[in-house]
PALO-554300 format. One record per atom (N, C-alpha, C): y, x, z; residue in one letter; atom name. Coordinates in steps of 0.1 Angstrom, whole numbers. Each point is the difference from the previous one (the first is absolute). Example, Ala and Ser with C-alpha at 12.3 -4.5 7.8 and 13.67 -1.06 7.14 Angstrom:
      Y      X      Z  tigu  migu
    -57    132     78     a     N
     12     -9      0     a    CA
     12      9      0     a     C
     11     -4     -7     s     N
     11      9      0     s    CA
     11     -8      8     s     C
END
This chain:
      Y      X      Z  tigu  migu
    -76   -313    701     m     N
     -8     -9     -8     m    CA
      7    -14     -1     m     C
     -2     -6    -11     s     N
      7    -13     -1     s    CA
     -9    -12      1     s     C
      5    -11      5     t     N
     -7    -12      0     t    CA
      9    -10     -8     t     C
     -5     -2    -12     r     N
      7     -8    -10     r    CA
      0    -15      4     r     C
     11     -7     -4     s     N
      0    -14      2     s    CA
      8     -7    -11     s     C
     -3    -13     -1     c     N
      7     -8     -9     c    CA
      8    -10      8     c     C
     13     -2     -3     i     N
      8     -9      7     i    CA
      4    -11    -10     i     C
     -2    -13      4     a     N
      2    -11    -10     a    CA
      8    -11      7     a     C
      6     -8     -9     l     N
      8    -11      4     l    CA
     -5    -12     -8     l     C
     -3    -11      6     q     N
     -3    -12     -7     q    CA
     13     -7     -4     q     C
      1     -4    -13     l     N
     12     -6     -5     l    CA
     -1    -15      1     l     C
     11     -7     -3     e     N
      0    -15      1     e    CA
    -10     -6     -9     e     C
     -3      6    -12     d     N
     -9     -6     -9     d    CA
    -15      4      2     d     C
     -2      6     12     n     N
    -13      5      4     n    CA
     -5     12     -7     n     C
      8      6     -8     a     N
     -3     13     -6     a    CA
      4     11     11     a     C
     -3     12     -3     y     N
      3     11      9     y    CA
      7     11     -7     y     C
      8      8      8     v     N
      6     12     -5     v    CA
     -4     11     11     v     C
     -4     12     -5     s     N
     -5     10      9     s    CA
      5     14     -3     s     C
     -1      9     10     i     N
      3     14     -2     i    CA
    -11      8      7     i     C
      0     13     -3     y     N
     -9     10      5     y    CA
      8      7     11     y     C
     -7      4     11     c     N
      5      9     10     c    CA
    -10     10      3     c     C
      4     13     -1     h     N
    -10     11      1     h    CA
     -4      4     14     h     C
      9      1      9     f     N
     -4      6     14     f    CA
     -1    -11     11     f     C
     -8      3      9     d     N
     -1     -8     13     d    CA
     -2    -15     -2     d     C
     -9     -4     -9     g     N
     -2    -14     -4     g    CA
     -8     -8     10     g     C
     -5      6     11     d     N
     -8     -7      9     d    CA
      9     -9      9     d     C
     -6    -10      7     p     N
      8     -9      8     p    CA
      9      6     11     p     C
     -3     12      5     s     N
      8      7     10     s    CA
     12      7     -7     s     C
      0      1    -13     g     N
     11      6     -7     g    CA
      8    -10     -8     g     C
     -3     -2    -13     v     N
      6    -10     -8     v    CA
      0    -14      6     v     C
    -12     -3      5     g     N
     -2    -14      6     g    CA
     10     -3     11     g     C
      1     10      9     k     N
     10     -2     11     k    CA
     14     -1     -5     k     C
      4      9     -9     a     N
     14     -1     -5     a    CA
      2    -13     -7     a     C
     -9     -5     -8     l     N
      2    -13     -6     l    CA
      1    -11     10     l     C
     -9     -1     10     s     N
      1    -11      9     s    CA
     12      0      9     s     C
      6     12      3     i     N
     12      1      8     i    CA
     13     -1     -8     i     C
      1      7    -11     h     N
     12      2     -7     h    CA
      2     -8    -13     h     C
    -11     -5     -5     f     N
      0     -7    -13     f    CA
     -7    -13      1     f     C
      3     -8     11     n     N
     -8    -12      4     n    CA
      7    -13     -5     n     C
      8      1     -9     e     N
      6    -12     -6     e    CA
      0      2    -16     e     C
      0    -12     -7     y     N
     -1      1    -14     y    CA
     10      9     -7     y     C
     13     -2      5     k     N
     11      8     -6     k    CA
     -2     15      2     k     C
     -5      4     12     k     N
     -2     14      3     k    CA
    -12      5     -8     k     C
    -11     -8      0     a     N
    -11      5     -8     a    CA
      3      1    -15     a     C
      8     -9     -5     k     N
      4      1    -14     k    CA
      9     13     -2     k     C
      9      3      9     s     N
      8     11     -2     s    CA
     -8     13      0     s     C
    -11      1      7     l     N
     -9     11      0     l    CA
     -7      1    -13     l     C
     -6    -11     -5     i     N
     -7     -1    -12     i    CA
      9      4    -12     i     C
     13     -4      1     d     N
     10      3    -11     d    CA
      3     14     -1     d     C
     -4      9      9     l     N
      2     14     -1     l    CA
    -10      7    -10     l     C
    -11     -7     -2     g     N
    -11      5     -9     g    CA
     -9      9      9     g     C
     -9      8     -7     n     N
    -10      7      7     n    CA
      6     10     10     n     C
     -7      2     11     l     N
      5      7     12     l    CA
     -9     12      3     l     C
      6     10      6     s     N
     -8     11      6     s    CA
     -4     -4     14     s     C
      9     -6      7     y     N
     -3     -4     14     y    CA
     10    -11      5     y     C
     -4     -7     10     v     N
      8     -9      7     v    CA
     -1      4     15     v     C
     11      2      6     e     N
      0      4     15     e    CA
     11     -7      6     e     C
     -3     -8     10     d     N
      9     -9      7     d    CA
      7     -8    -11     d     C
     13      0      0     d     N
      7     -8    -11     d    CA
      5      8    -12     d     C
     -6     12     -1     n     N
      3      9    -11     n    CA
    -11      1     -9     n     C
      3      3    -13     a     N
    -10      2    -10     a    CA
      5     11    -10     a     C
     -9      8     -5     y     N
      3      9    -10     y    CA
     -6     -5    -13     y     C
     10     -4     -9     a     N
     -4     -6    -13     a    CA
      0     11    -10     a     C
    -10      0     -8     y     N
     -1     11    -11     y    CA
     11     -1     -9     y     C
      5    -12     -4     h     N
     11     -1    -10     h    CA
     13      3      7     h     C
      4     -8     11     r     N
     13      1      6     r    CA
      2     14      7     r     C
    -10      5      7     d     N
      1     12      8     d    CA
     -5     13     -8     d     C
     -9     -2     -8     g     N
     -6     12     -7     g    CA
      4      1    -14     g     C
      8     -9     -5     g     N
      5      1    -14     g    CA
    -11     -2    -11     g     C
    -11     -6      4     e     N
    -11     -2    -10     e    CA
      3    -12     -9     e     C
     -7     -1    -10     s     N
      2    -11    -10     s    CA
     -2    -14      6     s     C
      9     -9     -2     w     N
     -1    -14      4     w    CA
    -12     -6     -7     w     C
     -2      2    -13     q     N
    -10     -6     -7     q    CA
    -14      3      6     q     C
     -2     12      5     r     N
    -12      4      6     r    CA
     -2     -5     15     r     C
     11     -3      6     n     N
      0     -3     15     n    CA
      4    -15      3     n     C
      3     -8    -10     r     N
      5    -13      3     r    CA
    -12     -9      5     r     C
      4    -11      7     p     N
    -10     -9      6     p    CA
     -9     -5    -12     p     C
    -12     -4      3     t     N
    -10     -5     -9     t    CA
     -2    -15      3     t     C
      2     -8    -11     a     N
     -3    -15      1     a    CA
    -14     -3     -1     a     C
     -5     -9      8     c     N
    -14     -4      0     c    CA
     -1    -15      0     c     C
     -6     -6    -10     i     N
      0    -15     -2     i    CA
     -8     -7     10     i     C
     -9      6      7     s     N
     -9     -6     10     s    CA
     -4      9     11     s     C
     -6     -5     10     k     N
     -5      9     11     k    CA
    -12      9     -5     k     C
     -8     -6     -9     d     N
    -11      9     -5     d    CA
      6     11     -8     d     C
     10     -2     -8     t     N
      7     11     -8     t    CA
      5     10     10     t     C
      6     -5     11     l     N
      6      9     10     l    CA
    -11      9      6     l     C
    -11     -6      4     l     N
    -11      7      6     l    CA
     -5     11    -10     l     C
     -2     -4    -12     n     N
     -4     10    -10     n    CA
     10     12     -2     n     C
     13     -4      0     h     N
     10     10     -1     h    CA
      0     10     12     h     C
     -2     -6     12     a     N
      0      9     12     a    CA
    -13      9      0     a     C
    -11     -5     -5     e     N
    -12      8     -1     e    CA
      3     12    -10     e     C
      6     -3    -11     k     N
      3     10    -11     k    CA
      9     11      6     k     C
      9     -4      9     m     N
      9     11      5     m    CA
     -7      7     12     m     C
    -12     -4      3     d     N
     -8      7     11     d    CA
      7     -2     13     d     C
      5    -13      2     a     N
      6     -3     13     a    CA
    -10     -3     11     a     C
      1      7     11     a     N
    -10     -3     11     a    CA
      4    -13      7     a     C
     13     -4      0     y     N
      5    -12      6     y    CA
      9     -7    -10     y     C
      0    -14      1     l     N
      8     -8     -8     l    CA
      8     -9     10     l     C
     13      0     -1     y     N
      9     -8      9     y    CA
      6    -10     -9     y     C
     -1    -13      3     i     N
      5    -11     -7     i    CA
     10     -8      8     i     C
     12     -1     -3     f     N
      9     -9      7     f    CA
      0    -13     -7     f     C
     -6    -10      8     q     N
     -1    -14     -5     q    CA
      1     -9     12     q     C
      5    -12     -3     n     N
      1    -10     11     n    CA
      7      5     12     n     C
     10      9     -2     g     N
      9      4     11     g    CA
     -6     11      9     g     C
    -12      6     -4     k     N
     -6     11      8     k    CA
     -8      9     -9     k     C
     -3     12      6     w     N
     -8     10     -7     w    CA
    -15     -3      2     w     C
     -7      1    -11     e     N
    -15     -1      0     e    CA
     -4     14     -3     e     C
    -10      5      8     i     N
     -5     14     -2     i    CA
    -15     -1     -5     i     C
     -2      7    -11     l     N
    -14      0     -6     l    CA
     -4     15      0     l     C
    -12      3      4     k     N
     -6     13      0     k    CA
    -10      1    -12     k     C
      0     11     -7     y     N
     -9      2    -11     y    CA
    -13      4      5     y     C
    -11     -6     -5     s     N
    -14      3      4     s    CA
     -7      6    -12     s     C
      1     13     -3     p     N
     -6      5    -12     p    CA
    -16      0      0     p     C
     -5     -1     12     q     N
    -15      0      1     q    CA
     -6    -13     -4     q     C
      8    -11      0     s     N
     -6    -13     -4     s    CA
     -1     -1    -15     s     C
     -8     -9     -4     y     N
     -1     -3    -14     y    CA
      0    -15     -2     y     C
      9     -6     -7     p     N
     11      7     -7     p    CA
     10      5     11     p     C
      7     11     -4     r     N
     10      5      9     r    CA
     10    -10      3     r     C
      3     -1     13     i     N
      9    -11      4     i    CA
     11      5     10     i     C
     10     -8      2     y     N
      9      1     11     y    CA
     -3    -11     10     y     C
     -1      4     12     t     N
     -2    -10     11     t    CA
     12     -1      9     t     C
      3    -12      4     k     N
     11     -2      9     k    CA
     -3      6     14     k     C
     10      7      6     i     N
     -1      5     13     i    CA
     12     -6      8     i     C
     -1      0     13     d     N
     10     -5      9     d    CA
      8     12      5     d     C
END
């Protein structure tokens, strides 16, 4: 079973760029790999630049385009002009977790589908 996640990077103009990750999106999977191996802006950007991912494990990632030969157009990172746009994008991709690299660290948000309106809440 998959735990989908959205991995995002805040840009200098306060816009965001994000990708989808299909497997192990919880904090003990993707979250751990991001905090240990992609904990600097340059490293986070290099991961985002791969486009949509099947998984991230340690410092390795399986990118649908690079490794699976799938279309770049379908798997390229998505630009979001604001945090609200990013949150809506993560919800549409059915991401259980949203990871945002901003201010030099990862912020983790968990999707709360039971709430109304549906929201992502910050977790530590």
